[in-house]
C-alpha positions, -999 to 999 in steps of 0.1 A, spaced: 0 0 0 14 34 -10 8 66 10 15 102 2 11 123 33 6 159 23 -1 191 43 -37 192 30 -45 157 17 -37 121 22 -35 100 -9 -34 62 -8 -33 33 -33 -38 -4 -25 -21 -29 -47 -30 -66 -49 -5 -94 -46 4 -90 -84 11 -53 -80 -21 -42 -98 -42 -13 -85 -71 -26 -63 -83 7 -48 -73 43 -44 -85 73 -23 -77 109 -15 -88 124 17 -88 159 30 -63 164 59 -56 199 73 -24 187 89 -15 222 101 -43 218 126 -28 188 143 -18 152 140 -53 141 150 -64 152 115 -38 128 100 -51 100 122 -87 107 111 -77 108 74 -56 77 74 -82 57 95 -108 68 70 -87 54 42 -82 21 59 -118 18 67 -126 28 30 -104 0 19 -120 -23 44 -86 -34 58 -66 -31 90 -32 -17 90 -16 -50 99 -31 -68 68 -8 -49 43 27 -36 40 31 2 37 54 25 17 52 62 25 63 94 10 54 129 23 53 166 19 34 174 51 65 181 71 64 217 57 33 227 75 37 252 104 26 226 129 63 217 130 93 240 139 112 228 109 112 201 82 135 178 101 112 177 131 82 174 107 96 143 91 104 127 124 70 135 140 50 123 110 71 91 105 69 83 142 31 89 142 26 69 110 47 40 123 26 37 154 -7 40 135 3 14 109 18 -11 134 53 -7 122 47 -24 88 62 7 71 90 18 49 99 53 40 108 65 5 142 82 0 154 103 -29 187 95 -45 214 114 -63 210 116 -100 215 83 -117 212 63 -85 180 43 -75 158 55 -49 155 34 -17 134 26 13 142 26 50 126 17 82 118 40 111 152 33 127 170 51 100 146 81 95 163 105 119 196 106 98 177 106 65 151 133 69 167 154 41 160 128 14 126 118 29 112 154 30 90 164 0 101 134 -20 67 125 -37 77 142 -70 108 120 -71 89 88 -67 64 98 -94 92 106 -119 112 74 -109 83 52 -118 75 71 -150 111 70 -162 107 32 -164 82 37 -192 93 69 -209 130 76 -215 125 112 -223 98 133 -208 89 164 -189 65 154 -160 42 182 -150 22 175 -118 -3 203 -111 -18 197 -77 -41 216 -55 -14 239 -41 19 234 -61 32 224 -95 62 200 -99 82 200 -132 106 171 -135 129 162 -163 134 125 -174 163 119 -197 177 85 -209 153 68 -186 166 86 -155 152 113 -133 173 145 -138 168 154 -102 192 183 -98 184 202 -65 164 181 -41 152 206 -15 121 227 -19 141 259 -15 165 249 -43 137 237 -66 117 268 -61 149 288 -73 152 265 -103 115 267 -113 110 230 -109 87 236 -79 62 264 -87 39 273 -58 6 275 -77 -22 250 -79 -58 246 -90 -76 245 -57 -60 261 -26 -40 288 -42 -54 323 -35 -63 344 -66 -42 372 -52 -11 349 -56 -18 344 -93 -25 378 -105 -21 414 -94 -40 428 -123 -68 413 -144 -89 423 -173 -125 429 -164 -151 444 -188 -122 452 -212 -105 473 -185 -73 464 -166 -80 464 -129 -59 458 -98 -67 427 -78 -73 430 -40 -46 416 -18 -72 397 2 -80 361 7 -115 365 -9 -112 337 -35 -91 307 -45 -83 291 -78 -110 265 -70 -135 293 -76 -119 301 -109 -121 265 -121 -156 260 -109 -165 290 -130 -147 276 -160 -163 242 -152 -130 223 -153 -124 214 -117 -134 178 -109 -156 175 -79 -134 147 -65 -104 170 -61 -124 200 -48 -117 192 -12 -105 225 4 -127 250 23 -138 280 5 -124 314 14 -157 326 30 -169 292 42 -198 294 18 -209 266 -6 -189 255 -37 -215 265 -62 -210 285 -93 -228 315 -79 -210 315 -47 -177 312 -65 -186 341 -87 -195 362 -55 -160 354 -41 -142 362 -73 -162 395 -77 -148 406 -43 -112 403 -58 -120 433 -82 -141 453 -58 -175 443 -71 -207 427 -58 -216 396 -78 -251 410 -85 -238 440 -103 -228 420 -134 -242 390 -153 -227 356 -146 -209 356 -179 -188 386 -168 -175 366 -138 -169 336 -160 -148 358 -184 -129 371 -154 -122 335 -144 -108 328 -179 -84 357 -175 -72 344 -142 -68 310 -157 -46 325 -185 -24 341 -158 -18 309 -141 -12 290 -173 14 317 -183 32 312 -151 33 274 -154 42 276 -191 71 299 -185 86 275 -160 80 245 -183 98 263 -211 129 265 -191 131 228 -189 115 214 -220 140 200 -246 134 189 -282 119 155 -285 105 155 -250 69 145 -244 50 165 -218 33 141 -193 5 156 -172 -9 144 -138 -25 158 -107 -56 176 -99 -48 201 -126 -40 176 -153 -65 195 -175 -42 225 -174 -11 206 -184 -29 194 -215 -40 229 -224 -5 243 -219 11 216 -240 -13 223 -268 -4 260 -266 33 251 -267 26 227 -296 45 199 -279 36 161 -277 14 154 -246 1 123 -228 -15 120 -194 5 98 -169 -26 75 -167 -26 69 -204 12 65 -204 8 37 -177 -25 25 -190 -45 33 -159 -78 50 -154 -75 88 -156 -88 93 -121 -57 75 -107 -36 105 -118 -46 124 -86 -31 97 -65 -1 90 -88 26 97 -62 11 72 -38 8 46 -66 44 53 -76 58 47 -42 37 15 -38 49 2 -72 85 11 -65 84 -7 -31 66 -37 -47 93 -40 -74 121 -38 -50 105 -61 -23 112 -31 0 84 -38 23 
């Protein structure tokens, strides 16, 4: 069983004895509010799979160590892994990134304290390592609810380069923008509304989930975060929140106006991601899309006129598995290595 423990979601994939996907789930998990939320989410996953933790062997990757519940990433990895090990009855191995060209590996809880640097935020590496076994040359683009990972695969190997979040942010291989939780104010400071350029309020009035509800592109299954005002996730409520970003009441304009504003915000986010992709895309590479925002990856690839395939198609799985690809990847890698 593979787990990806994030700061806002827990993703899990259960494999059968042949290594094929049996079930997969994503659960909301506001980890910054406490480890009890992690327990709730993981227990719900196990109950949803109708198994106990001792019935299966577990492979774990994580990004949740970054939340401000923890003093630093080292402590975050230690606390999460200790908690997970106890919850899953010690049938656990933790995914570790490797230097470029070397194979990733798995360790037990006994070795975690000295390895937190290669455990922290390693889910992107697991995804790319599995994909590299199928596609020798690719640019993997994983647009999630909060961030976008851009990973180069060359000659069947992950071109990992910098491994830490800080270094990856500097290199534009980690772009802090996603299709659900990202505030609109983080995507655009100016937008075109009614053919006039207008400033955007520096307020947490709306998120990109509002934008993609208005464009009708956001799958309900990934729309798990709370709204900015605590109100429903309807198109009209989303329009009301987006209207506040440009100083209007929703009722002052027709719905089509707010949908057009959402389209301009969408363009801003696509431009940001495309700029980062352009820095890393080489001739002959196929863009491979995954994540909650896989629909954006395909659209950007079309704009760039570059070959595109979804990760689910590349690996011949159902498209909905793409949201849980990192947990599938860590499960498959562990299964192949007999790591657990």
